[in-house]
C-alpha positions as CSV (number, residue, x, y, z in Angstrom):
1,M,0.0,0.0,0.0
2,N,1.5,3.3,-1.1
3,R,1.8,6.3,1.1
4,E,-1.1,8.2,-0.6
5,N,-3.5,5.4,0.2
6,K,-2.4,5.1,3.8
7,Y,-3.0,8.9,4.1
8,K,-6.5,8.6,2.7
9,I,-7.3,5.7,5.1
10,A,-6.0,7.7,8.0
11,V,-8.1,10.7,7.0
12,W,-11.2,8.6,6.7
13,V,-10.7,7.0,10.1
14,L,-10.1,10.3,11.8
15,S,-13.2,11.8,10.1
16,S,-15.3,8.8,11.2
17,I,-14.1,9.2,14.8
18,I,-14.9,12.9,14.8
19,I,-18.4,12.3,13.4
20,I,-19.0,9.5,16.0
21,L,-17.8,11.8,18.8
22,G,-20.0,14.6,17.6
23,V,-23.0,12.4,17.6
24,V,-22.3,11.1,21.1
25,I,-21.7,14.6,22.4
26,F,-24.9,15.9,20.9
27,A,-26.9,13.0,22.3
28,V,-25.4,13.5,25.8
29,T,-25.8,17.3,25.9
30,R,-29.1,17.7,24.1
31,P,-31.8,19.1,26.4
32,K,-34.0,16.3,27.7
33,K,-37.7,16.7,26.9
34,I,-39.6,17.2,30.2
35,I,-42.6,15.0,30.5
36,R,-45.1,16.8,32.8
37,P,-48.0,15.0,34.3
38,Q,-51.3,15.9,32.7
39,A,-53.3,18.3,34.8
40,V,-56.4,16.9,36.3
41,S,-59.5,18.9,35.4
42,L,-61.7,20.2,38.3
43,K,-64.7,17.9,38.7
44,G,-66.3,19.9,41.6
45,K,-65.7,21.6,44.9
46,I,-66.6,19.8,48.2
47,A,-67.0,21.3,51.7
48,I,-67.0,18.8,54.5
49,V,-68.6,19.9,57.8
50,L,-68.0,17.9,61.0
51,D,-70.6,18.4,63.7
52,D,-70.6,18.0,67.5
53,W,-67.1,19.2,68.5
54,G,-66.9,20.2,72.2
55,Y,-67.7,17.1,74.2
56,N,-64.0,16.0,74.3
57,L,-60.7,16.2,72.5
58,N,-60.4,12.4,71.8
59,N,-60.2,12.7,68.0
60,Q,-57.9,15.7,67.9
61,P,-54.8,13.7,66.9
62,L,-56.6,12.3,63.8
63,I,-56.9,15.7,62.2
64,E,-53.1,15.9,61.8
65,G,-53.5,13.3,59.0
66,I,-56.0,15.3,57.0
67,K,-54.2,17.8,54.8
68,V,-57.2,19.7,53.4
69,P,-59.3,22.4,55.0
70,L,-62.5,21.2,56.6
71,T,-65.2,23.0,58.7
72,A,-65.8,22.2,62.3
73,S,-69.3,22.8,63.8
74,V,-68.7,23.3,67.5
75,L,-71.4,23.0,70.2
76,P,-71.5,25.9,72.6
77,A,-70.8,26.0,76.3
78,L,-69.4,22.5,76.7
79,S,-66.2,21.6,78.6
80,F,-64.1,21.5,75.5
81,S,-65.9,23.9,73.1
82,R,-63.4,26.7,73.3
83,K,-60.3,24.5,73.3
84,A,-61.6,22.5,70.3
85,A,-62.4,25.6,68.3
86,E,-58.9,27.1,69.0
87,L,-57.1,23.9,68.1
88,L,-59.1,23.3,64.9
89,H,-58.8,27.0,63.9
90,N,-55.0,26.8,64.3
91,H,-55.0,23.7,62.1
92,G,-56.6,25.7,59.3
93,W,-60.2,24.6,59.7
94,E,-63.1,26.9,59.6
95,I,-65.2,27.2,62.8
96,I,-69.0,27.6,62.9
97,L,-71.4,27.5,65.9
98,H,-73.6,24.4,66.1
99,L,-76.6,26.0,67.5
100,P,-79.0,23.7,69.5
101,M,-82.5,24.1,68.2
102,E,-85.8,22.4,69.0
103,P,-86.5,19.1,67.2
104,Q,-89.9,17.5,66.5
105,E,-88.7,14.4,68.4
106,K,-88.4,14.1,72.2
107,Y,-84.6,14.0,72.4
108,R,-82.5,15.0,75.3
109,L,-81.8,18.7,74.6
110,E,-78.6,20.6,75.0
111,K,-78.7,23.4,77.6
112,N,-80.2,26.6,76.3
113,T,-81.7,25.1,73.2
114,I,-83.7,27.6,71.1
115,M,-87.4,26.7,71.3
116,V,-90.2,27.7,69.0
117,G,-92.1,29.3,71.8
118,M,-89.3,31.8,72.8
119,D,-89.6,35.5,72.1
120,E,-87.0,37.4,70.1
121,A,-85.2,38.6,73.3
122,G,-84.8,35.0,74.5
123,I,-83.5,33.8,71.2
124,R,-81.0,36.7,71.0
125,G,-79.8,36.1,74.5
126,I,-79.1,32.4,73.8
127,L,-77.4,33.2,70.5
128,D,-75.2,35.9,72.0
129,K,-74.1,33.6,74.9
130,D,-73.4,30.7,72.6
131,L,-71.3,32.8,70.3
132,E,-69.2,34.0,73.2
133,S,-68.3,30.4,74.1
134,V,-67.0,29.5,70.7
135,P,-64.1,31.6,69.2
136,H,-63.3,32.2,65.5
137,V,-66.9,31.7,64.3
138,T,-67.8,32.6,60.7
139,G,-71.3,31.1,60.6
140,V,-73.9,29.0,62.4
141,S,-75.6,25.7,61.7
142,N,-78.5,24.0,63.4
143,H,-78.0,21.2,65.9
144,M,-81.2,19.1,65.6
145,G,-83.9,21.7,65.0
146,S,-86.4,19.9,62.8
147,R,-89.2,21.9,64.5
148,A,-87.4,25.2,64.8
149,T,-86.2,25.3,61.2
150,S,-89.7,24.7,60.0
151,D,-91.0,27.7,62.0
152,A,-90.7,31.0,60.1
153,R,-91.1,33.2,63.1
154,T,-88.3,31.5,65.0
155,M,-85.9,31.4,62.1
156,Q,-86.7,35.1,61.2
157,A,-85.5,36.0,64.7
158,V,-82.3,33.9,64.4
159,F,-81.6,35.2,60.9
160,G,-82.1,38.8,61.9
161,E,-79.3,38.4,64.5
162,L,-77.0,36.6,62.2
163,K,-77.3,39.3,59.5
164,K,-76.4,42.0,62.1
165,K,-73.4,40.0,63.1
166,H,-72.3,39.2,59.4
167,L,-72.6,35.5,60.0
168,Y,-73.9,33.0,57.5
169,F,-76.3,30.1,58.2
170,L,-75.9,26.4,57.2
171,D,-79.2,24.5,57.1
172,S,-78.3,21.0,58.2
173,F,-81.6,20.2,56.5
174,V,-83.0,17.8,59.0
175,S,-86.6,18.5,57.9
176,G,-88.2,18.6,54.5
177,Q,-90.4,21.3,55.9
178,S,-87.5,23.7,56.5
179,V,-88.2,27.3,55.7
180,C,-84.6,28.4,55.9
181,S,-83.7,28.6,52.2
182,G,-86.5,30.8,51.1
183,L,-86.4,33.0,54.2
184,A,-82.6,33.5,53.9
185,R,-83.1,34.6,50.3
186,K,-85.9,37.0,51.3
187,M,-83.8,38.5,54.1
188,G,-80.6,38.7,52.2
189,L,-78.7,36.3,54.5
190,A,-75.6,34.4,53.4
191,F,-76.8,30.8,53.3
192,A,-75.9,27.2,52.4
193,Q,-77.7,23.9,52.7
194,R,-76.4,20.4,53.4
195,D,-76.4,17.9,50.4
196,V,-75.4,14.6,52.0
197,F,-75.2,13.2,55.6
198,L,-72.0,11.1,55.7
199,D,-72.2,9.0,58.8
200,N,-75.8,8.3,59.9
201,Q,-74.5,4.7,60.2
202,E,-71.1,4.3,61.9
203,E,-69.8,1.8,59.4
204,T,-66.9,2.2,56.9
205,G,-68.7,0.9,53.9
206,Y,-71.7,3.1,54.5
207,I,-69.6,6.3,55.0
208,R,-67.7,5.5,51.8
209,A,-71.0,5.1,49.9
210,Q,-72.2,8.4,51.2
211,I,-69.0,10.1,50.1
212,Y,-69.5,8.6,46.7
213,K,-73.0,10.2,46.6
214,L,-71.4,13.5,47.6
215,K,-69.0,13.2,44.7
216,L,-71.9,12.7,42.3
217,K,-73.6,15.8,43.7
218,A,-70.5,17.9,43.3
219,R,-69.9,16.8,39.8
220,A,-73.5,17.5,38.8
221,K,-73.8,20.9,40.5
222,G,-70.2,22.1,40.6
223,S,-70.1,21.9,44.4
224,A,-71.6,20.0,47.3
225,I,-71.7,20.0,51.1
226,G,-71.4,16.9,53.2
227,I,-72.0,16.8,57.0
228,G,-70.4,14.2,59.3
229,H,-69.5,14.2,62.9
230,D,-66.6,14.3,65.3
231,R,-66.2,10.5,65.2
232,K,-63.1,8.4,64.9
233,I,-64.4,6.2,62.1
234,T,-65.5,9.3,60.1
235,L,-62.1,10.9,60.4
236,E,-60.3,7.7,59.5
237,V,-62.4,7.2,56.3
238,L,-61.9,10.9,55.3
239,K,-58.1,10.5,55.8
240,E,-58.2,7.6,53.3
241,V,-60.5,8.9,50.6
242,I,-59.5,12.5,50.4
243,P,-56.2,12.0,48.6
244,E,-58.0,9.6,46.2
245,M,-60.7,12.2,45.5
246,E,-58.1,15.0,44.9
247,K,-56.4,12.8,42.3
248,E,-59.8,12.4,40.6
249,G,-60.2,16.2,40.4
250,Y,-62.2,17.2,43.4
251,K,-61.2,20.2,45.4
252,F,-61.9,20.5,49.1
253,V,-62.8,24.0,50.3
254,L,-64.0,25.7,53.4
255,L,-67.7,26.0,53.8
256,S,-67.7,29.8,53.4
257,E,-66.5,29.4,49.8
258,L,-69.8,27.7,49.0
259,V,-72.1,30.1,50.9
260,K,-74.4,32.2,48.6
């Protein structure tokens, strides 16, 4: 092989090496395409209200595992009413007063329950005293109250005081005869109404089924309100299902966001 051919071969080899090195360098240094997870579309907003805080603080540790804002409905003038409201408020929950009101049934009543036969001064006195016992309150819901919420005169007295104090009312909707929605609209009071009760039965499967109903409501209407209670089983189920529901596209909000 003469010198000229050897030179050509050497040039070809060097050229090939340079080309290969260039391809390798480009492949290594080329910006990687970032694959971003597809955004989940919003399916609906959900407010969860948990009633009957104030009897004790037994379930307080369970709220640490719930990473979304919920709303606590606190009974007035109980041994742990103020402490529960403070702790839950500091955890980022919204606080409302769970106002005892007269039911149709003959249940054992809370102290200072608002009764249908009371005059406006008596109703105002109970409401003022109850609000003093629960800090950070933004609204009021009825505890029991199937008879009271069906009586226009009683609810007009309650709503008049709430409007003066710039508080909203959540109708737990324990009676199909409730006058609250129409009266609130007439009086210009900020108002919301419960869609689904979550834990009328203290059983995991039942609570999950009720939460599924709540999801369907939220998807159909754009938002929905579920009411449960300060119960270990309810908090445990919520801790499990809330992350699943967020992945599906449901957003958990404070009750005040759904008040109209």
